[in-house]
Phi, psi and omega in degrees: 000139178272168186287331173294320180292312182297322176298307175306321179294309173314314184288318182300314179294317179300319180294323180286320175307308178303311183305305188296322180293318176294320181290326176291327172294318185291327174296313183292325177295322180300310181295324173296324175302308174303320177300315183296316181298318183294323185279335179283324177293321176306312183293315172303310182293327178292320171306316181289321188293314175316310178305303182300324176298318172307313186292315183295334186264352189225097183300332179290320180284325176291322175287321171298313176315304177306312175300317182294326185291334184269314178197097181305330178292354168282350182271150171290169178309306182297325177288326171301321179298319181293316180300311188295324174282331172299316172296325175300316183295312183302308181298318171309317175296315175303316182304314177302310184296317177300316172307311181295319179295316184291334175276355185081006177267004179224127175312145182290328178299317173301319181286329186295320184296313181285335177291323180292322180295320174302316179295319168303311174302321186278004163284341181273128185310322183284329179290318180300318173301314187287330172303306180293341180256004188298143190281332186234158186261165172258175185287159184304316177302316178291319179301316179294324181296310180301306186299322176296319178300320185287325182290330185229073188292134174230055188275164179280095188298323175303309179299324178291320183291319175297323178297307182303317181295320170304315174286322179290339183214097179287354172261003181285188192303322175302318187291323180278353181280045190222000000 
């Protein structure tokens, strides 16, 4: 074999090796992106699950929360503080998911589900009052999103009515459907 043939063979082998390395790197980046998306969603769900666990495990807090979503002025100062920080945790998780979705680390379909949940929360008068009175800010993109939802609300009115009926009458149709 001539030196030119050996050189051409070496270049060809190098090109194949570099191509395989790049394909492997692309595969690893894709896998890492999937893992990151999954971890981000799990983190946000963990935050919401912690709030739900507190509410489901503490009848007094659940009562405070229910009263606050209707009318926070009916709460004592101490109860309003509890209500405020509980909603900061909930909306902080929404803010995190919104940021992750905007950055491509959370699938759009997942964010759309939680955006509908956010809209539902914003259909409750006490939550709206809390939003306007919140003592510390959320980031600008999330604040703009919530403010837009408040200007042009799109809650699922049927779901809101089912919820009000369920809460108002524990012996009504929703309780019997099991």
